C-alpha positions, 0 to 999 in steps of 0.5 A: 672818764668815758665818753657819755652817750650822745643825748640826741639818740632817742634811747639816751633821751628816754633814759635822761627823761626818766632821771630825777634832779640829781641824776640829770645834774650828774649827766649835765656835769659829766658832759662839761669839757672843763669838768672832764679835764679836771676829773682826768687831771685829778685821777692821775694825781696821788690820792694824798693831795688831789685839790692842790692842782685846782685854782679854787680849792677842792674839786667838790667846791669848784663843781658844787659836789656834795657827798653826804653819805661818804664812807668812813675809814675803817678803824 
């Protein structure tokens, strides 16, 4: 995961102040070192069973993520 911009910079602060709740939550989460570590670990795993390496189930559950508009597989 790429390093997020420094929130203390005036340009970044202005951008963060314009975010709605979901956007701000994402910015907060992606700066969490534990989340970043889990994200990097999951990216390196095969796509078949990514939740197997997390102690509390799926990454979505552990980090409180929801994907209400997930795309569906093509048939």
